[in-house]
FIKE-596508 format. One line per 10 residues: for each residue x, y, z of C-alpha. Coordinates in steps of 0.2 Angstrom, whole numbers, m for minus. Layout:
<nuses>
X,Y,Z | ...
</nuses>
This chain:
<nuses>
m1,0,0 | 8,17,m5 | 2,33,5 | 9,47,15 | 16,46,34 | 4,56,48 | 6,57,67 | 22,46,66 | 26,44,83 | 42,31,89
41,22,104 | 55,20,117 | 54,2,115 | 58,4,96 | 40,1,87 | 35,14,75 | 15,19,76 | 8,29,63 | m6,32,50 | m3,28,31
m15,41,21 | m20,45,3 | m31,56,m7 | m47,45,m2 | m43,36,15 | m32,32,29 | m26,17,39 | m16,15,56 | m2,6,54 | 14,m2,65
31,m7,61 | 36,m18,76 | 55,m15,82 | 63,m33,72 | 57,m26,56 | 60,m7,62 | 79,m12,63 | 81,m16,45 | 75,1,39 | 90,12,31
80,28,33 | 69,35,48 | 50,36,43 | 46,57,46 | 29,65,45 | 23,70,28 | 35,57,17 | 26,45,5 | 31,28,7 | 25,10,0
22,m1,15 | 19,m20,12 | 14,m31,27 | m2,m40,32 | m20,m33,39 | m23,m36,58 | m37,m30,72 | m31,m19,86 | m42,m28,100 | m41,m13,112
m49,m2,100 | m57,m14,89 | m49,m6,73 | m40,m13,58 | m20,m10,55 | m8,m13,44 | 7,m23,52 | 21,m17,41 | 36,m30,36 | 43,m18,24
44,1,22 | 52,10,6 | 52,27,2 | 41,34,m12 | 46,53,m12 | 38,66,0 | 19,68,3 | 11,82,m5 | 7,90,11 | 25,90,16
29,95,m1 | 18,113,1 | 25,112,17 | 42,113,10 | 39,125,m4 | 30,139,7 | 46,137,20 | 58,138,5 | 48,155,m4 | 46,163,15
64,161,19 | 69,169,1 | 59,184,6 | 67,186,23 | 53,183,32 | 65,171,43 | 80,182,44 | 88,184,61 | 91,204,59 | 71,207,56
66,197,75 | 65,210,87 | 69,208,106 | 54,204,119 | 49,220,129 | 60,220,147 | 45,227,157 | 28,222,146 | 14,233,153 | 1,223,141
1,206,134 | m9,200,121 | m15,182,119 | m21,173,103 | m28,156,105 | m44,145,108 | m55,149,122 | m58,129,124 | m42,124,126 | m31,121,141
m18,132,132 | m26,148,138 | m29,142,155 | m10,139,158 | m6,155,150 | m17,166,160 | m13,155,177 | 7,158,173 | 4,178,170 | m6,181,185
2,171,197 | 21,179,194 | 16,194,187 | 0,200,195 | 2,218,188 | 2,214,172 | m13,216,159 | m19,203,147 | m28,206,131 | m34,188,127
m44,187,107 | m54,172,103 | m50,162,88 | m50,144,80 | m36,136,80 | m39,120,69 | m51,115,55 | m57,123,40 | m57,143,41 | m45,142,57
m31,151,47 | m42,166,42 | m49,167,60 | m32,167,67 | m27,181,55 | m43,193,58 | m37,189,78 | m21,196,74 | m26,210,65 | m39,214,78
m27,213,94 | m14,225,87 | m25,238,88 | m26,237,106 | m17,254,112 | m1,252,121 | 0,232,119 | 19,227,120 | 19,208,117 | 7,193,108
8,176,110 | m1,166,98 | m1,147,98 | m11,133,103 | m9,114,114 | m2,100,106 | m10,90,93 | m7,80,76 | 0,87,60 | m17,88,52
m22,98,70 | m8,111,68 | m10,113,50 | m18,132,51 | m1,137,58 | 6,134,42 | m4,146,32 | 4,159,20 | m8,173,26 | m4,169,45
13,170,41 | 12,187,34 | 0,193,48 | 14,187,61 | 28,197,51 | 18,213,49 | 13,214,68 | 20,232,75 | 23,220,93 | 36,206,96
26,189,93 | 31,173,102 | 24,157,92 | 20,144,106 | 12,128,93 | 9,113,101 | 24,104,109 | 43,106,106 | 44,94,93 | 31,102,83
38,113,69 | 27,126,60 | 28,141,47 | 22,153,61 | 36,147,73 | 50,152,59 | 41,169,56 | 37,174,74 | 51,183,84 | 53,170,97
47,153,98 | 42,144,113 | 42,124,115 | 23,126,123 | 10,138,127 | 15,138,145 | 33,140,141 | 30,157,132 | 21,164,146 | 36,158,156
48,168,144 | 39,184,144 | 38,184,164 | 55,178,167 | 62,193,158 | 53,203,173 | 59,193,187 | 77,195,181 | 77,213,178 | 70,217,196
83,203,204 | 97,214,196 | 90,229,203 | 88,222,221 | 106,217,218 | 111,234,214 | 101,242,227 | 109,229,241 | 128,235,233 | 124,252,232
116,254,250 | 131,243,256 | 144,256,248 | 136,271,254 | 135,264,273 | 154,261,270 | 157,277,263 | 149,285,277 | 159,276,290 | 176,282,283
168,300,282 | 165,298,301 | 180,290,306 | 191,305,296 | 178,318,306 | 182,310,323 | 201,311,319 | 199,331,315 | 188,333,332 | 202,324,342
216,334,333 | 206,350,337 | 203,343,356 | 224,345,357 | 226,361,352 | 221,370,369 | 233,358,380 | 246,361,368 | 244,380,369 | 245,379,390
261,367,389 | 271,378,378 | 266,393,387 | 271,405,374 | 262,419,363 | 245,414,368 | 238,426,352 | 252,420,341 | 245,402,346 | 228,408,346
230,414,326 | 241,400,322 | 227,389,329 | 214,397,320 | 221,395,304 | 225,378,306 | 206,375,310 | 202,386,295 | 213,374,284 | 206,360,291
188,363,289 | 191,368,272 | 198,351,268 | 184,344,278 | 172,353,267 | 183,349,250 | 183,331,255 | 164,331,259 | 161,339,242 | 171,325,233
160,311,244 | 144,319,239 | 151,319,220 | 155,301,221 | 138,297,228 | 130,308,214 | 140,296,200 | 132,282,208 | 114,287,207 | 102,272,207
95,279,188 | 112,279,181 | 117,261,186 | 99,254,182 | 104,263,164 | 120,254,162 | 112,237,170 | 98,238,155 | 112,242,142 | 122,225,149
107,216,149 | 103,222,129 | 119,218,124 | 120,199,133 | 103,200,124 | 109,201,106 | 126,190,109 | 114,175,115 | 103,178,99 | 118,178,89
126,161,95 | 109,154,94 | 108,160,76 | 124,152,74 | 119,136,81 | 105,134,71 | 115,137,55 | 126,124,60 | 111,109,62 | 105,115,44
121,112,38 | 123,94,46 | 106,90,40 | 111,94,22 | 126,83,22 | 117,68,32 | 103,71,18 | 117,69,3 | 124,55,12 | 107,47,13
104,50,m5 | 121,43,m11 | 114,27,0 | 98,26,m10 | 93,10,m22 | 88,25,m33 | 107,30,m36 | 110,12,m40 | 98,14,m55 | 105,31,m60
122,23,m63 | 115,11,m77 | 108,m4,m67 | 91,m10,m69 | 78,m22,m57 | 68,m37,m67 | 52,m41,m60 | 41,m54,m65 | 22,m50,m72 | 16,m50,m55
27,m40,m48 | 30,m51,m34 | 48,m58,m38 | 63,m50,m43 | 73,m61,m57 | 89,m65,m53 | 93,m80,m64 | 88,m83,m83 | 84,m101,m79 | 69,m94,m69
59,m89,m85 | 55,m96,m102 | 52,m89,m119 | 35,m78,m120 | 36,m75,m103 | 31,m56,m97 | 43,m46,m86 | 46,m29,m81 | 62,m20,m82 | 63,m4,m69
76,8,m74 | 80,24,m67 | 68,35,m77 | 53,24,m82 | 48,7,m84 | 50,m6,m98 | 38,m20,m100 | 46,m35,m110 | 43,m52,m117 | 56,m65,m116
62,m71,m134 | 76,m81,m128 | 87,m83,m113 | 105,m89,m111 | 110,m98,m95 | 129,m97,m97 | 138,m90,m85 | 143,m71,m88 | 163,m68,m88 | 165,m50,m85
182,m45,m92
</nuses>
């Protein structure tokens, strides 16, 4: 049976469970660990395959399922091919470029949420945001997230919510589901609606293993809707923690500076207290000593005033607003560096995937046919002919080439061994 793989979920036991479907129907299928070990490729969502096996009944649910003995690739499925074509076109237009990704606001005042009101995702997002940031204002715009017309409804919801004043960031997403359930987020119109949003958009669609076009276009991708809420609030928590640490350090420095100034003032007072005793012990010209003492006192007070003024200027340079501004600049620079590192790692992963794909193509049986070899089948296409004595003159055979197939009739056979010079 030939069809397109859907809902492919490999289990830790080594079994592969998936749905095999075509334009008219679909059938659940399973490939157990023993047969799965012989595969030369990894089944993936949207891949078109040819499956051979036996039909059985899954007793737990009373459903028919195909127990596969062999599985061979038959090119990409129509849905997967459409997904890849749209992905390549949008990438060529620059909608996936890192340069157009906007950073999330440090202190969001109003957060927009576009999702279905019937799912658990909206409840998880609201619970996390309200518990970790009680002062935030939330705007929720309901939209359908699966089925016919869901993509258009999501576009309308995005266009409506961006008109809300003082909106800082938008969370767009839904909970987990099959590839068909998440297909609305692969719509080109929705991708362009995300790209033209005037505020940053966080895409939180399905689970961590699910990727949609919306994830590539959005400014930030979250693994789940709950993770999206944590990303928004986490930035506020970190910022508040840095302010608290800066405040504590500044208070300690101010207390230390004050203690040092008091010690210097005490020493100055002790010095002044010793002057009358020195005058009495010397017994010299009281007027001259008094004048010298007055001058010394004036110089000491002048120096103390200068030191006090210098200390005030130093404290002014340690103004809380200036420290907070410096911390904000450091935080922004660290965020840019982190995004650059993430982009570099993603490019490395893409290059590695391309290299593995090239190696896989080199091992494909189709590559052997492309070098000039052919496969000869019997008339029923159930047996490969390996020896000339297995057919007789007049038999019909089918010859599979790299491009196309030949239907032939055996006129003569030669059973002698072929010597290769």
